[in-house]
N, C-alpha and C positions, 0 to 999 in steps of 0.2 A: 505241846512241851509235854501237857500234862497225860494225853494218850500214850507218847512215847516211854513214860514213867510207868503207867499202866501196864503195860505189851509186854517189857522188861523187868516187870514184878511176877507178871502172870507165865513167863518163859522161866524165869528163876525156879517158882513155884510149881510149876508143870511144864515141865518142856516138854518139847516135841519130840517123841522118840519114832523110829524107822529103822528095819534093817537096813544093815551094814549094807552097802551098793555091790561090795565087794566079794565077801564071803557069806553076804544074809544074815546076819548073826542077831538075833530078833533086839528091838529094842536099846538101838543104839540113838546118843544124843544131836539131833540135827544141829551143828554148830562150825562157829568157822572157822576154828583154833584146829581142826583135825578133819576137812572140808565135807564133813558128816561119815565121815568111815569110824568101823572101831578102834579102839587102844591097837590092836598085836596090828589090821591090816595098816592103821596110820604108820606105826613104828616100821613096815617097811617100804613106806612109800618111794616110790623113783624119781626123787629130786633130782634134778640137772645140776651138775658144777656149772660153774659159770664158767670155766673154758671149752664146756661143751656147747656153746650155746652159738650161733652161728649171728656172723655183725651184724648189728642191727636188730636183732631178734629177743625181747624178752620174754623168756617159755620157763615154765614152771619145773615140768618135768620129763622122763621118757615117757611116751608112749605104750607103757604094758603094762602089766600087774593091777593096782588097783586105783592108778590112774589112768588106764585106761576104758574100765569098770563105770568110772565117775563121767567118762566121757561118752560112752556108749548110754546109760541110763540117761545122762539127760538128753542126749542128742536122739536116742530111738523109741526111747522105754516114756517119754513125756514125763522123766523125773525132775519135773520145772523148777521144782525146791530146793534142788541141789547148786542151784546157777548163783543164791546168795553165798552158802560156804563154798563154793568153788571160787568163785570172785573173791572173796575176803582173805584165802589164804594167799590168790593171787598178789594181793596188794599191800598182805605181808612180808612177803618174799620177794618181791620182785621191784625195779628200780624205776616206780613210776615219775617219781619229781620232774621236776623242771618241764611240766608239760602243759597245755591249754586248752587240748579239744581231746574226747573220745570219738570214734566211729567203727563202727561194726561192719564186717565183711558183708557184703548182702547176698541174702537168697534171693531167686528168681521167684516172680510170683506163682506160679504156677507149684512148684518145689513149695511154696509157703504154705499155699491154698492147705494142701495133699497131709503137709506135719504137722501146720496149725502154730507154730513159731518158728521163729531164727534163732537158735543158741549162743550164737556170734552177737547177737544184739541182747538175748538173757547176761550175756559176761559182761558186756559192755554198761549197759545201764548202770549192774550193781556199782561196777568200778568207778564210774561216770559220777557217782553218786558219794561213794566211801572216800574217793580224794577230792570231792568237788570240786570237777572240771567239769566245762560246758558239753553238751552230748549232743551228737548231729546224727541222729538216726537211719537219714535219706540222702546224707552228702552221696553216697556212689547208690550206681542203681546195674543191677546185673541185665542187661538186656537181650542176652538170649540163655537156654536153657542149656547148660553143659551136661557132658558125659558123667557119672559119679565117679568119680578121681579115682578111689580104689582098683579101679578096672585097667589101670593105665599106668603105662613107664615114664617116667621124666620128661623125654620130647613128646610124646603125646599128650601130656600135662600140659606145657606149654603151649602147642598148637590149641587144644579143648577149650582154653581160656583167651584166643584171640579173640579180640572186638567182641568180650562179653560183658563187658565191666565199663560203663563212663561215670563222669561225673553229672550229679544234680546240679538244673543251671542257675536252680534259687539258691542252690548252696556255695555257689563258687565264692560270692564276695566273703561268707565266712572264713573260708579255708583260708586265703591269703594271708602270706605272715606267720599261719600258724605251726606250734611242735602238734606234731598230732600222734595220739595212741594207737593205730588199728588191730581192733580185738577179733580175734577167732578163737578156737575150741583148737583145733589139731593145730602145727607146722610141717607138710611133706617135703614137696620138693620145692617151694617158695613160690611155684606156678600163680597160684591164687593172687598170693600177696604182692607178686611183684608187679600183675597187673591195676592193682588198687592201689600203689605206691606210684607207678606211671602216673595215673590219674588224678590224683592227688599235686602231686608234682607239677603237673602240667597249668593246673588249677590256680598254683600262686603256695602251697605248702612248703613251709620254711623245712621242716625236718618229720620224718615218718618214724615212727619204731611200730615194730612188729610186736602184738602181745599177746599169746597163747597160754594156755593150759596146760598143751602134751607137745611134744617135739617129736614126731616120728622117725625111725632109725630106717637105716637098710632092710632091716628083715621086716618092718610092718607096716613101711609103704604101700604094699600090695593088701594090708587088711583095710578092712571094713572102715573109713576112717572117715 
């Protein structure tokens, strides 16, 4: 408790700063209220309206503008510091109550070695901590390395995901009868999410809600997501 109080005091007196992930304005404070964006960029943040969300999906923003910049920096430019403020904004704005467990969309071990981290895992860990839910990092396993999704159309994405994800047998008993938040950075055609949901439901999950930072529209499906 003492450590967290000291850290909070230091953050107040010496707030961490960085360039804005979207416009690169210097000396932007890193915090959850604006997902570490500067004020002008956050004012134009492309929040999704409730009616724009697919059934069974809680997503924060359209995959464009400042939201796209945040995802790209977290995913491709080692912006690890962004995971916590991005997750914080998701917790503030999305309906994540009435669930029991948080699970990330898995990354294949070879891609994980190349990148060094799974951005879905970083978001999911922070969300689980903030809403005080059980976290199962290895409940799902990607057993086949798939082609980058941004190169594929919807049918190709579905075929790409076929037999690529399986349940971790050691986690099966933990998943049974649980209401689960399945976390990823971007929801595109839903092929990856559906592959995960199928495995979780077959393992006995009571309900699975997909949670993402951004939702790709028709124009952004073929961008590097």
